[in-house]
N, C-alpha and C positions, 0 to 999 in steps of 0.2 A: 442197412443197412442191412447181413448178415447178417453186426453180427449178425445184421444186426446185424440183427446182425444183430444183428447179422440177424439171428438172427439166433429152446426146449423147456421142458417142464421140470427137469431134474436139476435144481438150482443149488447144488453144493459147491460148484466152482469149476469143474473141469469136464470138458465134453466127452471124456472117455471113462471116467471112474466115478460117476455120480456127482461130479462137479461141473460147472457149466463151461461151454465153449463160446466162440465168438458170436456176436449179435444175439446172444442168448439163444442158442440153437441146440437144445438137447431134448430128451424125450420125457413124457410124463409117466414114469414107471417106478419112482422111489420118492421118499419124503422130500418136501421142498422147503428148505429153511429160509429162502429169500423169495417168497411168492410175490411180493410187491414188485421186485425187479422183473419177474416173469410177466406180470401184468403190464409193466412198462414196455417190455419187448413187444407185446401184442399191440399196444397203442401205437408204438413207433411204426410197426409194419402197416397198420391201418392208416396212419397219417400219410405215409408214402403212397399207399394205394389211392387215398383220397386226392392227393396232389396230382397224380398222373391221370386219374379219372376226370378231374375238373379240366385239366389241360386238353384231354381228348374231346370232351364235350364242347369246349370253346373253339376247337379247330373246325374251320368251315367244311373240311372233308367229312366230318362225322356228325355235324348237326348245328354248329355255330350257335350254341346255347350259352348266353352270358351267365357267369356265376361271379359273385362278389369277389374282387381281387384279394381281400383279406382272408378268404377261405383258402386260397392258394398259399398265401404266406404262412398261415397257421400250419397247413399240412407240410410245408417245407422243413419244419423242425424235425421231422421223423428221421432223416438221414443223420443229422448231427447227433441226435439222441442215441441212435444205434451205435455210433462211434464212441460216444461217452460210455455207454454200457460195455462195449468191448474192452476199453481201457480199464474200467473198474473190474470186470469179471476176470480178465486174464491175470491181473495182479492179484486179485482175491484167490484165484485158483492156484497160483504158482508162487506165492510169496515165499514159501519155504524152499522152493527150488532155486531161488536166486543164489548164484555163487556155487552151485553144485553141478558141474559139467556133466556128471554121469546121467543126469536127468534130461539132457537136451534132446536125446533121441526119442524118448517117450513123449516129451512135450510136442515135438514136431509131428510125430505120428498121430497124436490125438487131434492136433489142429488140422492136419490133412484129412483125417477120417471125417472130421466134422464138416469141412467145407467142400471137398472135392467130389465125392461120389454122386450126390444128388445133383450138383451143379453140372457134372459131366453128362449125366443123363439128359438134363434139360438142354444143355448145349448141343449134344448130338442130335436131339430132335429138332432143334432150331436150325442147325446146319442142313439136316435132311430136308426140312421144309423149304429152305432157300434154294437148295439144289433142285428140288421138285418144281419150283417156280421159275427155274432158269437162271438163277443168280448164284454164281459160284464164287465165294469169297477167296481172296488170295490165300495160298497155303500158309504163308508166313503169318497172316492175321489169324488164321484158324489155330495155328500152333500157339501163338501168344495168348489167345483166348482160353485155350485148354490149360496153359500153365499159370495164368493169372499173375504173371510177373513181367509186365510191360510198363516201364516208367514213362514212356512217351505218349501214352494215350492213343494208340491206334484204334480203329473202329471196334466197338464192342458189339458182338453178335447178339448177346442178350443185353439189351440197353441198360437195364437196372444193375447189371453185374459190374459196372464201373467201380462201385464201392468195394468190391471184393479185392481188386488190385491194391487198394489202400489197406485192407485187412491183412493181406499176405505180407505187405511191406512192414506193417506193425508187428506181426508175428515174428518175422525174421529179426527185427531190431530187438524185440523182447528176448529172443533166443540168446542174444549177446549177453543179456543180464544173467541168464542161467549159466552160460559158460564162465563168465567172470563179471562181477559187479562193475568193475571199472571199464571193462570192454563195453558193456551195455550202456553205461552212462556216456562213453565216448561216441557210440553209434547214434544215440538219441541226440547228443550235442551236434554231431556232424550233420544229422538230418535237419535239425533246426537251422543251423548255419547255412546249409545248402538252400533251404527253402527261402531264407531271407535274401541271400545273394542273387539267386536266379529267379525270384518270383516274377519279375517283369521282363525276363529274358525271352525273346521270341523263340519258339521251338524248343524250349527247355523241357526238362523232365516233369511234365505236368502232374503225374501221380505223386511225385516226391514234394513238389512245391505247393500243392493245393492247400490253402489255409484250413480246410476241413480236417486235416490231420491233427491239428491242435486239440480236437475233441478227444482223441485218445489220451492225451496228457491230462486233460481235465478229469477224465474218468479215473486215471491212476492217482491223481491228487486227492480225489474224493475218497478212494479206498484208503490212502495213507492217513487222511483226516478222521476216518470213521472211529478208530479206537479212542480218539481224544475228545469226543463229544458224547455227553450223556444220551442214552437212547431216548429218554423221556423228552428231550429237546428236539425230536425229529421234525416237528412241525416248523421249526425256524428255517432250516435250509430248504425244506420242501416248499414252504410258502414263498420264500425269496426267489427260488428257481422258477416257480410258476408265474410269479409277478414279472420276472425277467422275460419269460416266453411271451406273456400277454403284452408287455410293453413293446417288444420287438414286432409283434403282430400288428399293433396299432400303428407304428411308424412305417411299417413295410410298404404302405401305399405310396410313400414318397422316397424311401431309401431302400437300398439293397440290404437284405438280412446279413448280418455280420457273423461269420463262423466263430470268431473268438467270443463274442457275447453269447451266442447260442451255446457254445461249449461250456462257458462258465455257468449259464443258467441250467444246462443239462447236468453238469456236475453237481450242482446244489440239489436238483431234483433226485438224482440217483442216490446221493448221500442221504437225503431225507427218507427215501423209500427203504433203503437198506437199514437205517436206524429204526424205522417203524417196524420192519420185519423182526428185528431183534427184540423190540419191545412188545411184540405180539399185538400190535395196535389194530389189526384188521384180519378179516378172513376173506381171501380172494376167491371169487366165483370160479368154479371148475372150467367154465367156458373160456374165461380169460386165460387160465393156465394152459388150456389146450391150444388156444390161438397163439400164445407165446411159444409153445412147442413147435407149432406149425409156421411160425413167422418167417423163417428162412425160405421155405417153399413158397409161401404166399408172396414174398418179396420177389422171388425169381420168376414166377409164372404169371404175375398179374397183368403184365403187358400183353402176353399171348392170349390170356383170357379176354381182355378187352378187345383185341383185334378180332378174335373169333366171334365174340358177341356182336360186334358192329357188322361183320360180314354176314352174320345170320339174321340180324334184326334190322339192318340198315340204319336209318336215322331216327329210330323209335325214341321218343322222349316223353317224360312225365313232367307235370307242372306242380309246384315250382321245380326249377331245374335241379335243385339239390336232391330231390327224390330220385332222379335218374342216376346221379352220382352215388347215392346210397345203395341203389339196386346193383350197380356195377361193383361196388365195394363188397357187398354181400356175396355176389357171385364169385369174385376172386378169393374171398376168405373161405367159401365153401369148397372151391376147387383145390386150393392150397391145403386145406385141412384133410381132404380126402386123399391127396397124394402123400401127404405126410404120414397118415395112418397106414395106407396100403403099401407104400414103397419106401419112404425115407426111414421110418421107424424100424422096420425089419432089417434094413441094410445096416443101420447104426448098431443094432443089437448084435448082429452077426460079426461085424468088424471089431467090436469092442470085446467080444468074448475071448 
């Protein structure tokens, strides 16, 4: 999503001081106490990329290549998992800040530093490309896209960036917890109530009422449950969450994937991964750690990479069709990794110093 989502390698909990930011979006420059979550961030980004690659290959405009529907449904879990990660990570990073209003400025600055700079670069390039092709978006839509604070879901210039509007909403609600615990609880309660009341209201605030927002809460619940479960039992929530994902994928051919169920399954997986990290149950390959660090950029630019590749290669395809999808995923991951290394990482280092 962002955060991951959104959406880096330095997994101590905060995007600006060696602890993680949203969508898991920090840099690989310090020790990583939660590498399993970093790997989870990488897989979430790759699932989203897979979902969109399959969709493009099945579009008659780009090749009309059939791919099994269940592949699409499996890849769909990436967005929900990003949001669960965000809920877990933000609470993990700022548990001690709750009820301490002096820390809200620092919190908001670090969230803004993590999300906006590389997004603004990508958005500016996208706007420039649209203008060059003779399509000028309305100035109001451009402003809303730069601010990431539009509850009514106007057109998103970077298509995948729709999730960032939800991230910003979550960050602002969490800031209420830092200002005062009761204020934060009231804000989250009002958010839930508004979503329930206006969910089926035509023209309502779609960013606020989208059920995918529940995934943030499942991530926060997973973090609150973490100290109450022995680390050696990590396989129980992890296995249960993976079974939940698998079950939803199996039924997805006939039913829409439910964000509540996916959020619950994602929360169990995140809880299991975090407990396993604490138990020292595995060693995560450096490539996955790097892809986790680059996941935000991969998420932001993969659509543009696909469009460029299709313009360059036309309807080129490999058989079986999934090989074409894998090639597009590898291209998006490589491009995102390069941009993260050359542009995003130096920006974050400078802004955090």
